[in-house]
C-alpha positions in Angstrom: 10.3 16.7 -8.7 11.9 13.6 -6.8 15.3 11.9 -7.5 16.0 8.3 -7.2 18.3 5.4 -8.0 15.6 3.6 -9.9 11.9 2.8 -10.6 10.3 -0.5 -9.4 7.1 -1.4 -10.9 4.9 -3.8 -9.6 1.9 -5.1 -11.2 -0.9 -7.6 -10.9 -2.6 -8.6 -14.5 -6.0 -9.9 -14.2 -8.3 -11.5 -16.9 -5.2 -12.5 -19.1 -6.0 -15.2 -21.9 -5.2 -18.5 -19.8 -3.7 -19.8 -23.2 -1.5 -16.8 -23.2 0.4 -17.6 -19.9 0.1 -21.2 -19.7 3.5 -22.0 -21.1 7.0 -20.6 -20.6 7.6 -20.9 -24.5 4.5 -18.6 -25.2 5.7 -16.1 -22.3 9.5 -16.0 -23.6 9.0 -13.4 -26.8 7.1 -11.1 -24.8 9.1 -11.2 -21.5 12.5 -11.1 -24.4 10.6 -8.5 -26.6 9.8 -6.3 -23.3 13.6 -6.4 -22.4 14.8 -5.1 -26.1 11.6 -2.8 -26.5 12.9 -1.1 -23.4 16.4 -0.8 -24.0 17.3 -2.6 -21.2 20.9 -4.8 -21.1 20.2 -8.5 -20.7 22.4 -10.5 -18.5 20.9 -13.7 -18.5 17.4 -15.1 -18.1 15.6 -18.4 -16.6 12.0 -19.6 -17.5 10.4 -22.8 -15.9 7.5 -24.6 -16.7 5.0 -25.7 -14.4 3.2 -29.1 -14.5 0.2 -29.1 -16.0 0.6 -25.3 -16.5 1.9 -21.8 -15.5 5.2 -20.5 -16.2 7.9 -18.4 -13.7 10.7 -16.4 -15.4 13.4 -13.8 -14.4 15.5 -11.8 -16.9 19.0 -10.5 -14.8 19.6 -7.3 -16.5 22.7 -5.1 -16.0 19.9 -2.1 -14.7 18.3 -4.8 -12.3 15.7 -7.5 -13.1 12.5 -8.3 -14.5 10.5 -11.3 -13.3 6.7 -12.6 -13.6 4.7 -15.8 -12.5 1.3 -16.6 -13.7 -1.4 -18.6 -12.9 -3.4 -19.7 -15.6 -6.2 -21.0 -14.0 -7.1 -17.5 -12.8 -6.0 -15.4 -15.4 -3.3 -13.4 -13.0 0.3 -12.9 -14.2 2.3 -10.9 -11.4 5.0 -8.8 -12.8 8.1 -6.9 -11.1 10.5 -4.8 -13.1 13.0 -2.9 -11.6 15.6 -0.7 -13.2 18.2 1.7 -12.3 18.9 4.7 -13.7 16.5 6.5 -16.4 12.8 5.5 -15.5 11.8 5.3 -19.0 13.3 1.6 -20.0 11.0 0.4 -17.0 8.0 2.0 -18.3 8.5 1.1 -21.9 9.2 -2.5 -21.0 5.8 -2.6 -18.7 3.9 -1.1 -22.0 5.1 -3.6 -23.9 4.2 -6.5 -21.7 0.4 -4.7 -21.2 -0.2 -4.6 -25.0 0.9 -8.1 -25.5 -0.9 -9.7 -22.7 -4.1 -7.3 -22.7 -4.8 -8.0 -19.4 -8.6 -7.1 -18.3 -7.6 -5.3 -14.9 -4.5 -4.2 -13.4 -3.1 -3.4 -10.0 -0.1 -1.4 -10.4 2.7 0.2 -8.0 5.3 2.3 -8.5 8.3 2.5 -6.4 11.4 5.1 -6.3 14.1 3.1 -5.0 16.7 4.8 -3.1 15.0 8.3 -2.9 16.2 9.1 0.8 19.8 9.4 -0.5 21.6 12.3 -0.5 24.8 13.3 -2.8 26.7 10.4 -2.2 25.0 8.7 -5.5 24.1 9.9 -8.5 20.5 9.9 -8.8 18.0 10.4 -11.9 15.4 12.7 -11.9 11.6 11.3 -12.1 9.4 14.1 -13.0 6.4 11.9 -13.4 5.1 8.4 -14.2 4.5 7.9 -17.8 1.5 5.4 -17.6 -1.1 4.0 -14.8 
């Protein structure tokens, strides 16, 4: 069993339908829904529409952040979800996004943040990674 102050999920989603990821307005409900589904605390968010297609966005969370960048011409979404405390919120948000964008392939890395800290912080227990 490891301890950490947070979970950081970094994922590349390949083979996503270009129509799903071309417009910030299409991604907005997916990302905002992930925040709600993960029971995360939104502070603010900002989305940017590239021309002619593609989008980026970030949600500032009390727990940290969730961000994405898209390349519709490649069917690619790069995703970054970092939450402090209980790692289940990051995992739930990640699963929500995967279920809605339905990538054909995913490369995902999970990092325990602050895992080398000793007794000067209140770390959380991370018993296993919930999904791959």
